matplotlib code that plots the C-alpha trace (Angstrom):
import matplotlib.pyplot as plt

x = [-14.9, -13.6, -12.8, -9.0, -7.9, -5.9, -8.6, -11.2, -8.6, -7.7, -11.3, -12.6, -9.7, -10.4, -14.1, -13.5, -10.8, -13.0, -15.8, -13.4, -12.0, -14.9, -18.0, -18.9, -22.0, -20.1, -17.4, -19.9, -21.6, -18.5, -17.6, -20.8, -20.4, -17.1, -18.3, -21.0, -19.3, -16.3, -18.5, -19.5, -16.4, -16.5, -17.9, -15.7, -12.2, -11.7, -8.3, -8.3, -4.6, -6.0, -9.4, -7.1, -5.0, -8.1, -9.7, -6.7, -6.2, -10.1, -10.3, -8.2, -9.1, -12.9, -11.6, -10.0, -13.2, -15.1, -12.6, -12.7, -16.6, -16.7, -13.9, -15.7, -19.0, -17.4, -16.2, -19.9, -21.2, -18.3, -18.4, -20.1, -22.1, -23.8, -26.3, -27.3, -30.6, -31.9, -34.6, -32.3, -30.3, -33.1, -34.7, -34.8, -31.3, -32.3, -34.1, -30.9, -28.8, -30.6, -29.9, -26.2, -25.3, -27.2, -25.6, -22.2, -23.0, -24.2, -21.3, -18.7, -20.1, -17.6, -14.9, -16.5, -14.8, -11.4, -12.0, -14.5, -11.6, -8.6, -5.0, -5.0, -8.3, -7.4, -4.7, -6.8, -9.4, -6.4, -5.3, -8.9, -9.5, -6.1, -6.7, -10.7, -13.2, -16.7, -15.5, -15.4, -18.9, -19.0, -15.5, -17.0, -20.3, -18.7, -16.2, -19.0, -21.2, -18.5, -17.7, -21.5, -21.4, -18.6, -20.5, -23.6, -21.4, -20.6, -23.8, -25.1, -22.4, -23.1, -26.9, -25.4, -23.5, -26.4, -28.3, -30.9, -33.1, -34.2, -38.0, -38.6, -40.8, -43.9, -47.7, -49.3, -47.7, -47.1, -46.3, -42.9, -41.4, -42.1, -44.2, -42.4, -38.7, -36.8, -35.6, -32.3, -32.5, -29.2, -26.5, -28.0, -31.7, -34.5, -37.9, -41.2, -44.8, -47.1, -50.4, -52.2, -55.4, -57.3, -55.2, -52.2, -49.4, -47.4, -43.9, -41.6, -37.9, -35.9, -32.1, -30.2, -29.9, -26.2, -27.4, -28.4, -31.5, -35.2, -35.8, -37.5, -35.2, -38.4, -41.3, -43.1, -46.6, -47.6, -50.8, -52.2, -53.7, -54.6, -56.5, -58.1, -55.2, -52.2, -51.1, -49.4, -48.4, -47.6, -44.6, -44.7, -41.3, -40.3, -37.2, -35.7, -33.2, -30.5, -30.6, -27.7, -28.3, -25.9, -27.6, -31.4, -31.6, -30.2, -32.7, -35.5, -34.3, -34.1, -37.4, -38.7, -36.8, -38.6, -41.9, -41.0, -39.7, -42.2, -45.1, -43.9, -44.2, -42.0, -40.3, -42.1, -45.4, -44.3, -44.7, -42.6, -43.0, -40.1, -40.0, -37.3, -38.8, -37.2, -38.8, -41.6, -44.0, -46.1, -49.7, -51.9, -55.8]
y = [10.1, 6.9, 4.5, 3.2, 0.1, 1.7, 4.5, 1.4, -0.5, 2.4, 3.6, 0.2, 0.1, 3.2, 2.7, -0.5, 0.7, 3.0, 0.6, -1.6, 1.0, 3.2, 1.7, -0.4, -2.0, -2.9, -4.4, -6.4, -7.5, -8.7, -10.6, -12.6, -13.6, -14.9, -16.9, -18.0, -19.2, -20.7, -22.8, -24.6, -26.5, -27.8, -30.8, -31.5, -30.3, -33.3, -32.1, -29.7, -28.5, -28.0, -26.4, -23.5, -23.2, -22.7, -20.3, -18.2, -18.3, -17.2, -14.2, -12.3, -14.4, -13.5, -9.8, -10.4, -11.6, -9.1, -6.4, -8.3, -8.5, -4.3, -3.9, -6.3, -4.3, -0.9, -2.4, -3.0, 0.4, 2.4, 0.8, 3.1, 0.4, 0.0, 2.2, 1.5, 3.1, 5.2, 2.8, -0.4, 1.0, 2.1, -1.3, -2.7, -4.4, -7.8, -7.5, -5.8, -8.7, -11.1, -9.4, -9.4, -12.9, -12.6, -9.0, -10.5, -13.2, -11.2, -8.3, -11.0, -14.0, -17.0, -14.6, -14.5, -18.0, -16.7, -13.5, -14.8, -16.0, -13.7, -15.7, -16.4, -17.8, -20.2, -21.3, -22.0, -23.9, -25.9, -26.8, -27.7, -29.8, -31.9, -32.5, -33.1, -34.9, -33.5, -30.0, -28.6, -27.2, -25.9, -24.0, -22.4, -21.6, -19.8, -17.6, -16.6, -15.6, -13.6, -12.1, -11.2, -9.4, -7.5, -6.5, -5.8, -3.2, -1.1, -0.7, 0.3, 2.9, 4.1, 4.5, 6.3, 8.6, 9.3, 10.5, 7.6, 6.0, 2.4, 1.8, -1.0, 0.7, -1.2, -0.3, -3.3, -4.1, -8.1, -10.0, -11.1, -8.4, -6.1, -7.5, -5.4, -6.5, -9.7, -10.3, -12.2, -14.0, -15.5, -15.0, -17.2, -17.6, -14.8, -15.0, -13.5, -13.4, -15.8, -15.8, -13.5, -14.1, -12.4, -14.6, -16.2, -15.3, -17.7, -17.1, -18.8, -19.3, -19.1, -19.7, -16.8, -16.4, -17.2, -20.8, -22.3, -23.6, -22.8, -25.0, -23.6, -23.8, -23.9, -22.1, -20.7, -20.3, -18.0, -18.6, -15.6, -16.9, -13.7, -13.7, -11.1, -11.6, -11.8, -12.2, -15.3, -17.1, -20.6, -20.6, -23.4, -23.8, -26.2, -26.7, -28.4, -31.2, -29.1, -26.5, -28.0, -29.4, -26.9, -23.7, -24.8, -23.6, -20.3, -20.1, -20.7, -18.2, -15.5, -16.2, -16.5, -13.2, -11.4, -12.0, -11.1, -7.9, -6.8, -7.6, -6.9, -10.3, -12.4, -15.4, -17.3, -16.6, -18.1, -21.7, -23.3, -26.2, -27.5, -30.1, -31.3, -32.2, -34.2, -32.3, -29.7, -30.7, -28.1, -29.1, -27.6, -27.7]
z = [-44.7, -43.3, -46.0, -46.2, -44.7, -42.0, -41.4, -40.6, -38.6, -36.6, -36.2, -34.9, -32.7, -31.3, -30.6, -29.2, -26.9, -25.7, -24.9, -22.9, -21.0, -20.4, -20.9, -17.8, -19.3, -22.4, -20.1, -18.1, -21.3, -22.9, -19.5, -19.8, -23.1, -22.7, -20.0, -21.6, -24.8, -22.9, -21.0, -24.2, -24.4, -20.7, -21.8, -24.7, -23.0, -20.5, -18.9, -16.2, -17.1, -21.0, -20.0, -17.9, -21.2, -23.1, -20.7, -20.5, -24.2, -25.0, -23.5, -25.7, -28.8, -28.0, -28.0, -31.3, -32.8, -31.6, -33.2, -36.6, -36.6, -35.8, -38.7, -41.2, -40.8, -41.0, -44.6, -45.1, -44.2, -45.8, -49.2, -51.7, -53.1, -49.8, -48.2, -44.5, -44.1, -40.8, -40.4, -40.6, -37.5, -35.8, -35.3, -31.6, -30.8, -30.8, -34.4, -35.5, -34.2, -36.1, -39.4, -39.0, -39.9, -43.3, -43.7, -43.4, -45.9, -48.3, -47.9, -48.5, -50.1, -50.2, -49.1, -45.5, -44.9, -45.3, -42.9, -40.3, -37.8, -36.9, -36.6, -33.1, -33.3, -36.1, -34.2, -31.0, -33.6, -34.7, -31.4, -30.2, -33.3, -33.0, -29.1, -29.0, -30.6, -32.1, -31.5, -35.1, -35.4, -32.0, -32.7, -35.8, -34.3, -31.3, -33.4, -35.9, -33.0, -31.5, -35.0, -35.5, -32.2, -33.0, -36.1, -33.7, -31.7, -35.0, -36.2, -32.6, -32.4, -36.0, -34.9, -31.9, -34.2, -36.4, -33.2, -34.0, -31.1, -31.1, -33.1, -30.5, -28.0, -26.8, -27.7, -26.2, -22.7, -22.6, -19.3, -20.7, -23.2, -25.8, -28.9, -31.3, -30.6, -30.4, -27.1, -26.6, -23.2, -23.6, -26.6, -28.9, -28.3, -28.4, -27.9, -29.8, -28.8, -30.7, -28.9, -26.1, -24.3, -21.1, -18.9, -21.1, -23.5, -25.7, -26.7, -29.1, -28.4, -31.4, -32.5, -33.6, -37.2, -37.0, -36.7, -40.1, -38.8, -38.7, -35.7, -32.7, -29.3, -27.2, -26.1, -23.1, -21.9, -19.1, -17.3, -15.2, -12.1, -10.0, -7.0, -4.9, -2.5, -4.9, -8.4, -9.3, -12.5, -14.2, -16.2, -18.7, -20.5, -23.2, -24.6, -27.5, -27.0, -28.7, -26.1, -24.2, -20.7, -18.9, -20.2, -19.7, -15.9, -16.8, -19.4, -17.4, -14.5, -17.3, -18.4, -14.7, -13.7, -16.8, -15.7, -12.2, -13.0, -15.3, -13.4, -9.7, -8.8, -6.4, -7.5, -4.8, -6.8, -10.2, -10.6, -13.2, -15.3, -17.7, -20.4, -22.9, -26.1, -29.3, -32.2, -32.7, -35.6, -37.3, -37.7, -40.5, -39.9]

ax = plt.figure().add_subplot(projection="3d")
ax.plot(x, y, z, "-o")
ax.set_aspect("equal")
plt.show()
């Protein structure tokens, strides 16, 4: 039984080392993750020299945050007061990911504030705050996201250890994804279906719960304009202004790729409209 602090630390280090050294999918995902989050600082670090320093430091600090998140989730899992049910671990990966921020907040309470950054992450935070303006909230969000991602790896590994499989299999095929899962289309935004008709689908784009926000990140509507000659789609995407302009093109490209692959339709047969909105208003009729 793993319970002592040293045991948990050694276990986390062993598991993550195996992933980094032997799991190509894990390594690719981690590289994509660090690339996504490091780019968020491009618009606040205005010196090429300082940006290079930041990139050099960020990779290792991201690894340390992943480890910290993995370790903290082990503490929750192996605390006798807590019981992580099989059904919880068997959720689709997107839904499980969306549960983690609240799990950490509930598990550690106010103490989370003092353990959510490693020492090196704290040092980089201080350097950024000292040298650049309007960066504090971004720092906290990025490092908390990385922490939560490490916790997701811990829960995923525990599910594999128990021999569990995801419960997110599809029962009704949709054009864009599973109706039973939260499908992340970048590390911070996932999509869920909201409406379906004979020739259309509507999806909400939602912020990961690591954000303390109930605002929509956007929406997507797919119109099937299939003819006798070929299958074609109109993909209309609206994005909230809070989605940074540097990430909008990649988001739309990901949605288009999902639609293309799932329906065996070439990208040239998908006609895309994109808009950016200031706000969403709930209208009750």
